[in-house]
N, C-alpha and C positions, 0 to 999 in steps of 0.2 A: 504494500500500500504506500504509494509515494507521498512524500512530504510536499505540501503546496503552501506557498507564501502569497498572501494577498498583497496587492500593491495599490495604494500605500498601506502601511500597517498601523495607521493612526489609531484605529479602534483598539488594537492590541496594546499599543503603548499607553493609551489612556487608562485601560483597566489593569495594567501592570503596575502594581505598587511595590516599590523596592522593600525588601524585608528589613524590618527593624532589627538592629543588632541585639542579641540577647545571649546571656550566658548559657551554654549548652547544659542540658540535664546530664547527670552522670549516666554513663552506659547508654547514651541515646544515639544508636546507629554509628558508633565509633567516630565521633566528630573529632578528627585529629588532622585534617588536611590543612596545609599551610596556604592561606589565601593569597600570599604573595611569594610564590616559590622562586628560588634562584633560577636565573636564566630566562624568566618570562619575557622581560623587555627585549632581550636579544632574539628570542623566538619570534615575537611579534614583528620586530624590525625586519627579520629575514622574510617572513611571510608577506609583509607589505612590499618589499622589493620584488618578490616573485610575482605578485599581482600586477606589477607595472613593468615587468621585464618581457619584451617581445620574445616569443618562442617558448616561454615557460608554460607548462600545462595549466598554471593558474591564471595566466594572462588572458584577458578577454572573457572570463567566465561571466555567467548571467548576473545582471545588476538589477537591484530593486530599490525603490524609494522606501526609506525606513519610516517616514512620518515624523522624524525628528530632524530639526535643522542641522545641517552639517554632517549628518550621518547617512551613509548608504550601506546596503547589504549586497554582498557578492556571494553567490551560492553555486554549489556543484554537488553532484552525486558520483560516488565511486564505489563500486561493488556493493551497492545497497546501503551505503552509509551516506548521510547527508551533512554537508559542511556549510556553515553560514559564517562568513567573515564580516565583521562590522568595521567599516572604514570611516575615519574622521577626515573628511576632505578638506576641512578648514585648517586642521593642524598637520595634514599630510602624513598620517600615521594610522596604524591599525589599532583600534580600541580593544579588540579581542575577537574571539570566535567561539562558536558552539558547534559541536559535532554530535550527531545522533548515531551512535555506534550500534552495529549488529552485536548480538550476544552469542559468542561462539559456544557458550556453555549450554545453549538451548537447542532443541531439535528444530527441524525445518518448519513445523507447523507454527510454533511460537515466533519464529523468525519473521513470519509474514506480517505480524502486527505489533511487535515489541521492539523498542530501541532504548538504549541507555544513553541519555544525554550527558555530555561533559563540556563544561565551559571554562574558558581561561580569559580573563579580562584584566587589563592593566588597572592598578589601584585607582587612578582618577575616574575610571568608567564603572567601577563597581558600585552597587547599590543605586543604580539609576534605572533599573527595570529592564535592562537589555536582554539578559537571559530569560527573564520572566516572560517577556513578550514573545520570544521565539518558542518557548515551551508551550505557551498558550496556543500559538499557531499550529504547532505539531499536534497537540491534543485535538484542536478543532479539525485538523485534517484527518483524524481517525487513527492516529498512532497512539498506542499505549506506552507509557514511559516507566522504566524500571530504574531505580536508583543504583548507584554503585555501592561497593562494600563499605566505602568510607565517604564521609561528606565533611565539608567545611561547615562552620556554624551558619554562615550566610546561605549556603546551599540547602541546609536542612530547614532553615526558616522559609526559604522559597518554596520548598515542597509542602510545608505546612500551609502556606498561603494558597497554593494551587489546590490543596485538598478542600478548601472552602467552596470551590466551584466544580470540582471533579471528584468522582468517587475514588477514594484512596484506601488501599488495603495493604496488609503485611503479607508477604509470601516467603516461602522457603525455597531456595534455589540450590539444587544438588542433583547429581546423576542425570543431568540434562533435562530435568523436569522441574516444573513449578508446582508448589503445593500451597493452597490458601491457608493462611494462619488466622485471618480475621481482621476486623477493623481496628482492634486494639490488642496489644500483646504486652506481657511484662517486660520490664527493662532488661532483665537477664536474657530474654529471647531476642530483643532488639540488638543486643551486643554480640550475638552469634554472627560469625562471618557469612553464614548462609542466608541470613535474614535480610530482605530488601523491602523497600516501599514500592508500590505500584500504583500509578495513576491511570485511570481508564479514559481513553479517548472518546470523542463523540461517536455515538452509535454502538458502543460496546457495553456489555453487561457481564457479570461474572458467569452466568450460564452460557453466554455466547463464547466467552473465552474458554470455558470448559470444553465446549463442542469443537471449536475451531483451532484452539491453541494448546489443548491438552492440559489445561489448568486442573489440577487434582484438588479434591475437597470441596468443589463447588457443584451446584446442581448441573447435571449433565456430564460431569467429569469423573 
């Protein structure tokens, strides 16, 4: 199921509220990711150069209006994974990017509808609703999103914010299968490396995921 981006994305930006910083709860989905990892600025600078280097595979990729002044989106698909680069045309730099990764841990049925989003944005562009708007677009396109094994405090807050508008459940991922754990689980279960959060995209229900993606523990699975 391809990711589609509306142009412009003004509606998504308006509804994307940057997560407020909050201290992570103990054992809450292993919140230990550095929000400003070493090498991030160098990576973004390299990507920006590639976007503007004739002959590079990133040069000339599809361009979208972001709905925010000075920011444009550049998108591409590669092997079923969707990349969205956010470019600051005024400052002539890359603000960051979001990639919707395939999950090699899952079988082909689940691969058709599930992606694991991963975002990296420079500190000046964090908490501006950039990743939030893109996640909302992906969910509106019918993709279901699965969290990573670890999250930053900001990413975890973003998922909690999205859960106010999209059904969110906890699942166990192991042996290439997903098993439903429920809408709430104890902190000790959240801390297990096999435990993930899952947001349901538009048009999906737990019973449909059971039938189409092999979700265990739900009606039909």
